[in-house]
KEROTOR-963388 format. One line per 2 residues: number of its first residue (from 1); for each residue z, y, x of C-alpha. Coordinates in nm, 2 decimals. Layout:
NUM> Z Y X  ...
***
This chain:
1> 0.00 0.00 0.00  0.07 0.24 0.29
3> -0.28 0.20 0.41  -0.44 0.24 0.07
5> -0.24 0.56 0.00  -0.35 0.73 0.33
7> -0.57 1.03 0.26  -0.85 0.91 0.49
9> -0.88 0.59 0.28  -0.78 0.71 -0.07
11> -1.01 1.02 -0.08  -1.33 0.82 -0.01
13> -1.22 0.54 -0.25  -1.16 0.79 -0.53
15> -1.48 0.96 -0.46  -1.68 0.64 -0.48
17> -1.49 0.53 -0.79  -1.55 0.86 -0.96
19> -1.92 0.85 -0.88  -1.95 0.50 -1.03
21> -1.77 0.61 -1.35  -1.99 0.91 -1.37
23> -2.30 0.70 -1.33  -2.19 0.47 -1.61
25> -2.06 0.73 -1.86  -2.28 1.03 -1.80
27> -2.50 1.13 -2.10  -2.85 1.01 -2.06
29> -3.16 1.23 -2.10  -3.38 0.93 -2.12
31> -3.56 0.85 -2.45  -3.44 0.55 -2.64
33> -3.68 0.28 -2.53  -3.67 -0.09 -2.44
35> -3.50 -0.14 -2.10  -3.68 -0.38 -1.87
37> -3.43 -0.61 -1.70  -3.15 -0.57 -1.96
39> -3.00 -0.85 -2.17  -2.92 -0.84 -2.54
41> -2.56 -0.73 -2.62  -2.44 -0.66 -2.26
43> -2.24 -0.35 -2.16  -2.40 -0.09 -1.95
45> -2.75 -0.24 -1.97  -2.92 0.05 -1.78
47> -2.68 0.00 -1.48  -2.72 -0.37 -1.46
49> -3.10 -0.36 -1.51  -3.13 -0.13 -1.21
51> -3.00 -0.40 -0.98  -3.19 -0.68 -1.14
53> -3.52 -0.49 -1.12  -3.45 -0.38 -0.76
55> -3.40 -0.74 -0.65  -3.73 -0.87 -0.81
57> -3.98 -0.59 -0.88  -4.26 -0.84 -0.90
59> -4.11 -1.01 -1.21  -3.99 -0.69 -1.36
61> -4.33 -0.52 -1.36  -4.50 -0.83 -1.49
63> -4.24 -0.86 -1.78  -4.28 -0.50 -1.86
65> -4.66 -0.53 -1.88  -4.65 -0.85 -2.08
67> -4.38 -0.76 -2.33  -4.45 -0.39 -2.37
69> -4.82 -0.37 -2.30  -4.89 -0.12 -2.59
71> -4.57 0.08 -2.58  -4.36 0.28 -2.33
73> -4.04 0.13 -2.19  -3.77 0.21 -1.93
75> -3.80 0.07 -1.58  -3.47 0.15 -1.40
77> -3.44 0.07 -1.03  -3.13 0.09 -0.81
79> -3.18 0.34 -0.53  -3.49 0.47 -0.70
81> -3.53 0.62 -1.05  -3.51 0.54 -1.41
83> -3.88 0.55 -1.48  -4.05 0.58 -1.82
85> -4.33 0.33 -1.78  -4.63 0.43 -1.99
87> -4.88 0.17 -2.13  -5.21 0.15 -1.96
89> -5.39 0.32 -2.24  -5.19 0.64 -2.18
91> -5.26 0.66 -1.81  -5.56 0.88 -1.85
93> -5.36 1.11 -2.08  -5.10 1.14 -1.80
95> -5.36 1.22 -1.54  -5.52 1.48 -1.76
97> -5.20 1.68 -1.79  -5.17 2.00 -1.57
99> -4.93 2.03 -1.28  -4.72 2.27 -1.48
101> -4.62 1.97 -1.70  -4.62 1.67 -1.47
103> -4.56 1.73 -1.10  -4.69 1.50 -0.83
105> -4.53 1.71 -0.56  -4.18 1.70 -0.71
107> -4.21 1.32 -0.74  -4.30 1.28 -0.37
109> -4.02 1.52 -0.26  -3.77 1.30 -0.45
111> -3.91 0.97 -0.33  -3.90 1.07 0.04
113> -3.61 1.31 0.01  -3.82 1.56 0.20
115> -3.59 1.86 0.15  -3.32 1.67 0.35
117> -3.53 1.48 0.60  -3.78 1.75 0.70
119> -3.60 2.06 0.79  -3.89 2.31 0.78
121> -3.94 2.41 0.41  -4.28 2.55 0.49
123> -4.42 2.21 0.57  -4.31 2.08 0.23
125> -4.37 2.37 0.00  -4.70 2.48 0.17
127> -4.87 2.16 0.29  -5.18 2.32 0.43
129> -5.27 2.00 0.60  -5.34 1.83 0.26
131> -5.62 2.08 0.20  -5.78 2.00 0.53
133> -5.76 1.63 0.47  -5.94 1.66 0.13
135> -6.21 1.90 0.26  -6.27 1.92 0.64
137> -6.17 1.57 0.73  -6.37 1.41 0.44
139> -6.68 1.61 0.54  -6.65 1.54 0.91
141> -6.58 1.16 0.88  -6.94 1.07 0.94
143> -6.96 1.28 1.25  -6.63 1.13 1.38
145> -6.74 0.76 1.36  -6.88 0.74 1.72
147> -6.54 0.87 1.85  -6.35 0.63 1.62
149> -6.56 0.34 1.75  -6.51 0.44 2.11
151> -6.14 0.45 2.07  -6.10 0.13 1.88
153> -6.32 -0.05 2.13  -6.10 0.08 2.42
155> -5.78 0.01 2.23  -5.87 -0.35 2.15
157> -5.98 -0.43 2.50  -5.66 -0.29 2.64
159> -5.42 -0.43 2.38  -5.58 -0.75 2.27
161> -5.76 -0.82 2.60  -6.10 -0.97 2.70
163> -6.00 -1.33 2.77  -6.28 -1.55 2.62
165> -6.11 -1.89 2.72  -5.75 -1.89 2.62
167> -5.61 -1.81 2.28  -5.35 -1.54 2.27
169> -5.08 -1.49 2.01  -4.96 -1.15 1.88
171> -4.74 -1.02 1.60  -5.02 -0.88 1.40
173> -4.86 -0.58 1.24  -4.69 -0.46 1.56
175> -5.02 -0.47 1.75  -5.21 -0.30 1.46
177> -4.96 -0.01 1.46  -5.04 0.06 1.83
179> -5.42 0.04 1.77  -5.42 0.24 1.45
181> -5.20 0.50 1.62  -5.45 0.55 1.90
183> -5.76 0.54 1.69  -5.62 0.77 1.42
185> -5.49 1.02 1.68  -5.83 1.03 1.84
187> -5.92 1.23 1.53  -5.59 1.41 1.50
189> -5.54 1.53 1.85  -5.84 1.40 2.05
191> -5.86 1.28 2.41  -5.65 1.24 2.62
193> -5.35 1.30 2.39  -5.44 1.01 2.16
195> -5.37 0.77 2.45  -5.03 0.92 2.55
197> -4.80 0.63 2.50  -4.49 0.84 2.46
199> -4.66 1.05 2.18  -4.77 0.73 2.00
201> -4.43 0.57 2.03  -4.26 0.88 1.88
203> -4.52 0.89 1.60  -4.46 0.53 1.51
205> -4.09 0.58 1.52  -4.11 0.88 1.28
207> -4.33 0.68 1.05  -4.05 0.42 1.04
209> -3.75 0.65 1.03  -3.86 0.88 0.74
211> -3.89 0.63 0.46  -3.59 0.43 0.58
213> -3.37 0.74 0.57  -3.50 0.84 0.23
215> -3.44 0.50 0.08  -3.08 0.50 0.19
217> -3.02 0.86 0.08  -3.13 0.78 -0.27
219> -2.83 0.56 -0.32  -2.59 0.85 -0.26
221> -2.47 1.10 -0.52  -2.69 1.41 -0.51
223> -2.41 1.66 -0.42  -2.31 1.47 -0.11
225> -2.65 1.38 0.01  -2.69 1.68 0.24
227> -2.37 1.58 0.42  -2.48 1.21 0.45
229> -2.83 1.32 0.56  -2.69 1.48 0.88
231> -2.62 1.13 1.01  -2.90 0.93 0.84
233> -3.18 1.16 0.94  -3.06 1.18 1.31
235> -3.31 0.92 1.44  -3.60 1.09 1.26
237> -3.50 1.44 1.39  -3.47 1.30 1.75
239> -3.81 1.13 1.74  -3.99 1.41 1.56
241> -3.84 1.66 1.82  -3.97 1.45 2.10
243> -4.31 1.41 1.94  -4.34 1.79 1.90
245> -4.22 1.85 2.26  -4.49 1.62 2.40
247> -4.76 1.78 2.19  -4.67 2.15 2.22
249> -4.82 2.21 2.57  -5.15 2.10 2.44
251> -5.12 2.32 2.13  -5.02 2.62 2.35
253> -5.33 2.56 2.57  -5.55 2.54 2.27
255> -5.40 2.86 2.12  -5.47 3.04 2.44
257> -5.83 2.90 2.45  -5.88 3.00 2.09
259> -5.77 3.36 2.17  -6.00 3.37 2.47
261> -6.29 3.26 2.25  -6.21 3.53 2.00
263> -6.22 3.79 2.27  -6.55 3.67 2.42
265> -6.81 3.91 2.29  -7.10 3.68 2.38
267> -6.94 3.37 2.23  -6.99 3.16 2.54
269> -6.64 3.03 2.52  -6.71 2.86 2.19
271> -6.89 2.58 2.38  -6.70 2.26 2.39
273> -6.44 2.34 2.12  -6.27 2.02 2.01
275> -6.37 1.88 1.68  -6.04 1.73 1.57
277> -5.76 1.79 1.31  -5.55 1.99 1.55
279> -5.83 2.24 1.62  -5.90 2.27 1.24
281> -5.53 2.33 1.19  -5.53 2.62 1.44
283> -5.82 2.78 1.26  -5.66 2.73 0.92
285> -5.33 2.87 1.04  -5.50 3.18 1.18
287> -5.69 3.23 0.85  -5.37 3.20 0.65
289> -5.23 3.52 0.81  -4.88 3.37 0.83
291> -4.74 3.39 1.18  -4.51 3.09 1.10
293> -4.82 2.86 1.06  -4.94 2.96 1.41
295> -4.62 2.85 1.59  -4.67 2.55 1.82
297> -4.37 2.38 1.65  -4.52 2.42 1.31
299> -4.86 2.29 1.41  -4.70 1.99 1.60
301> -4.49 1.91 1.30  -4.79 1.89 1.07
303> -4.96 1.64 1.31  -4.63 1.44 1.31
305> -4.64 1.43 0.93  -5.00 1.31 0.94
307> -4.89 1.03 1.16  -4.63 0.93 0.91
309> -4.88 0.93 0.62  -5.15 0.73 0.80
311> -5.01 0.49 1.05  -4.80 0.27 0.82
313> -5.05 0.25 0.53  -5.35 0.18 0.75
315> -5.17 -0.08 0.97  -5.05 -0.25 0.65
317> -5.41 -0.26 0.51  -5.57 -0.42 0.82
319> -5.28 -0.67 0.85  -5.32 -0.77 0.49
321> -5.70 -0.83 0.51  -5.68 -1.04 0.83
323> -5.41 -1.26 0.69  -5.61 -1.29 0.37
325> -5.93 -1.40 0.55  -5.75 -1.64 0.79
327> -5.59 -1.82 0.50  -5.91 -1.85 0.30
329> -6.25 -2.00 0.40  -6.40 -1.98 0.74
331> -6.74 -1.94 0.57  -6.62 -1.60 0.44
333> -6.57 -1.48 0.80  -6.92 -1.61 0.91
335> -7.08 -1.44 0.61  -6.92 -1.11 0.69
337> -7.02 -1.14 1.06  -7.38 -1.21 0.95
339> -7.38 -0.90 0.73  -7.25 -0.68 1.01
341> -7.51 -0.82 1.26  -7.80 -0.76 1.02
343> -7.69 -0.41 0.93  -7.63 -0.31 1.29
345> -7.97 -0.44 1.39  -8.13 -0.24 1.11
347> -7.96 0.08 1.24  -8.05 0.03 1.61
349> -7.70 -0.10 1.70  -7.54 0.24 1.62
351> -7.23 0.29 1.42  -7.26 0.59 1.19
353> -7.21 0.69 0.82  -7.52 0.51 0.70
355> -7.43 0.19 0.89  -7.09 0.17 0.72
357> -7.24 0.25 0.38  -7.47 -0.05 0.41
359> -7.19 -0.31 0.43  -7.11 -0.40 0.06
361> -6.94 -0.74 0.15  -6.71 -0.58 0.41
363> -6.63 -0.30 0.17  -6.56 -0.55 -0.11
365> -6.33 -0.75 0.12  -6.11 -0.45 0.19
367> -6.10 -0.35 -0.17  -6.01 -0.70 -0.28
369> -5.73 -0.73 -0.02  -5.58 -0.40 -0.14
371> -5.60 -0.52 -0.50  -5.39 -0.82 -0.41
373> -5.16 -0.64 -0.17  -5.13 -0.28 -0.29
375> -4.83 -0.10 -0.13  -4.70 0.04 -0.46
377> -4.62 -0.16 -0.77  -4.63 0.13 -1.01
379> -4.90 0.40 -1.04  -4.93 0.77 -1.09
381> -4.56 0.86 -1.05  -4.49 1.21 -1.18
383> -4.19 1.42 -1.27  -4.17 1.62 -1.59
385> -4.12 1.99 -1.50  -4.23 2.16 -1.82
387> -3.92 2.36 -1.93  -3.93 2.22 -2.28
389> -4.04 1.87 -2.19  -4.35 1.70 -2.33
391> -4.44 1.44 -2.59  -4.66 1.14 -2.52
393> -4.95 1.04 -2.75  -4.73 0.77 -2.89
395> -4.46 1.02 -2.97  -4.21 0.96 -2.69
397> -4.01 1.28 -2.61  -3.98 1.33 -2.23
399> -3.72 1.58 -2.12  -3.75 1.79 -1.79
401> -3.67 1.59 -1.48  -3.78 1.26 -1.63
403> -3.98 1.03 -1.40  -4.30 0.88 -1.55
405> -4.54 0.62 -1.42  -4.80 0.37 -1.52
407> -4.85 0.00 -1.43  -5.02 -0.10 -1.11
409> -4.92 -0.45 -0.98  -4.96 -0.62 -1.32
411> -5.29 -0.45 -1.39  -5.42 -0.58 -1.05
413> -5.32 -0.93 -1.17  -5.45 -0.91 -1.52
415> -5.70 -1.19 -1.58  -5.88 -0.99 -1.85
417> -5.96 -0.72 -1.59  -5.99 -0.93 -1.28
419> -6.08 -1.30 -1.35  -5.88 -1.54 -1.13
421> -5.65 -1.25 -1.05  -5.43 -1.43 -0.80
423> -5.72 -1.57 -0.60  -5.86 -1.39 -0.29
425> -6.23 -1.35 -0.37  -6.35 -1.12 -0.09
427> -6.70 -1.06 -0.24  -6.57 -0.99 -0.59
429> -6.67 -0.63 -0.60  -6.99 -0.67 -0.40
431> -7.11 -0.92 -0.66  -7.01 -0.69 -0.94
433> -7.20 -0.40 -0.76  -7.52 -0.62 -0.73
435> -7.51 -0.72 -1.10  -7.42 -0.37 -1.24
437> -7.71 -0.21 -1.42  -7.74 0.17 -1.39
439> -7.75 0.44 -1.14  -7.62 0.46 -0.78
441> -7.31 0.63 -0.92  -7.24 0.33 -1.15
443> -7.26 0.09 -0.85  -7.05 0.32 -0.63
445> -6.76 0.27 -0.87  -6.71 -0.07 -0.71
447> -6.67 0.09 -0.36  -6.33 0.06 -0.20
449> -6.22 0.43 -0.20  -6.33 0.47 -0.57
451> -6.03 0.49 -0.80  -5.97 0.43 -1.17
453> -5.68 0.36 -1.41  -5.75 -0.01 -1.33
455> -5.77 0.03 -0.95  -5.49 0.25 -0.82
457> -5.46 0.13 -0.46  -5.52 0.49 -0.35
459> -5.37 0.64 -0.67  -5.60 0.80 -0.92
461> -5.70 1.14 -1.05  -5.68 1.48 -0.88
463> -5.38 1.36 -0.67  -5.54 1.04 -0.54
465> -5.50 0.99 -0.17  -5.70 1.27 -0.01
467> -5.76 1.08 0.31  -5.89 0.76 0.15
469> -6.26 0.83 0.25  -6.16 0.87 0.62
471> -5.92 0.57 0.60  -6.17 0.34 0.44
473> -6.43 0.43 0.71  -6.18 0.38 0.99
475> -6.06 0.04 0.86  -6.40 -0.10 0.77
477> -6.52 -0.01 1.12  -6.21 -0.18 1.27
479> -6.26 -0.50 1.06  -6.63 -0.52 1.16
481> -6.54 -0.48 1.53  -6.26 -0.75 1.50
483> -6.49 -1.00 1.33  -6.77 -0.95 1.58
485> -6.56 -0.97 1.89  -6.28 -1.21 1.83
487> -6.24 -1.57 1.71  -5.93 -1.68 1.52
489> -5.73 -1.99 1.44  -5.74 -2.03 1.07
491> -5.41 -2.06 0.88  -5.32 -2.32 0.62
493> -5.11 -2.07 0.42  -5.10 -1.70 0.41
495> -4.76 -1.56 0.52  -4.57 -1.41 0.23
497> -4.55 -1.04 0.17  -4.21 -0.87 0.17
499> -4.08 -0.66 -0.12  -3.85 -0.36 -0.07
501> -3.77 -0.23 -0.41  -4.09 -0.07 -0.55
503> -4.28 -0.12 -0.23  -4.45 -0.43 -0.10
505> -4.54 -0.47 0.27  -4.72 -0.74 0.48
507> -4.52 -1.00 0.67  -4.40 -0.78 0.96
509> -4.32 -1.05 1.20  -4.60 -1.30 1.13
511> -4.84 -1.37 1.41  -5.20 -1.49 1.46
513> -5.39 -1.65 1.75  -5.72 -1.53 1.87
515> -5.95 -1.50 2.17  -6.24 -1.28 2.27
517> -6.59 -1.40 2.17  -6.84 -1.45 2.44
519> -7.10 -1.25 2.24  -7.08 -1.06 1.91
***
């Protein structure tokens, strides 16, 4: 009893107990809807459902889709949110609503706890980099393909090696992080910075630290999160500070060069200006007229956030598709190799935008793998910010602050939409494209980066992933290179994916065996 009554023990215990009571007894602003994961007649169904759903999101989302296909329901998740899950037929209505009613930005801030993890408010409230991704990066992707190919070729030779005799074993996801980091940063910061091992290490660490800190923070009561965040975000702050410290000399050099070019009346200094995201960011920052955007620290932090947004998702995607192929039929790999050989020959052996566009089977393989292994199990997550709330087409009243989403995982596994939904059929979309009657646009709807309410691997609507066209080009180029230059030992069974609450990731410690091919 003496120990229990000590202030250092008693105060935290009372705080935790008070928080639990508050969570159980606080008035709910949620609409009265069926609760996924609850059981008839039990006390505190919302609280208990949160933990049941968090432990098995796969089953929870499937049950919600099967039992409440045509109506809204509540999908509570421990450490996440109490979502109002809309039926598939109301997804387009949700996407059509203006940002003044449903906010994508507010949902992302809450999911990643950005106000607590990222200490520069300007990076969060004024994400200039998103505009560059949607415009400049998308337009320049075709011009960047030769640089991407050069970097991935160098990266694979250095990291995977050139041994054509002995098979080598690697933990796939870990090696893909290194290669994706180098190839992506070739476009972000150019040579030689993209090969700086310390910069890449810090970028990968930041990509790991941010979502981990956010996931833990969401379990804490809002008023005490800022205090807890001081400790939980320490690894991220250390790694992001090191990342910026490594990159800032290059940024300073570029700022000085940019100033020299501006002062060159004949424009001779414009020759040789880098064509990468960092250089575009410098021009954008200068055009904004805000001195804060021109600071080396701000510019470096934007590149760091880009590393977070791209490294994990791209390394997940390439890991998924390789495991899918190696656990399927060897004939699929041979058919893909043959397609790549024929298309390369038809384009004089050169990788460019037209070459990548002429690979429907490769494109279909990536799209199919993402259908089966999409990172998110829900789609189009939004937060209601309309001061008076909003009413859905079916009459559900949503108050301000309510989180809303649509189904994703169960739609991807709906046999009425995708026949044999649990089977990896790599050419599913290529076959559909070849049999689709209509214009080029109609056929292009089967392409990997094309989204719809039934294909939300990249989201959908005006807030769909702005970098999906760049990412799809980068990853298709990478898969083509891997298939042409490496042989693999096939696997009897695909390693199981791992679920973390709402998210699903590839088997992070699973390995494969390969060796370099004598000739492509």
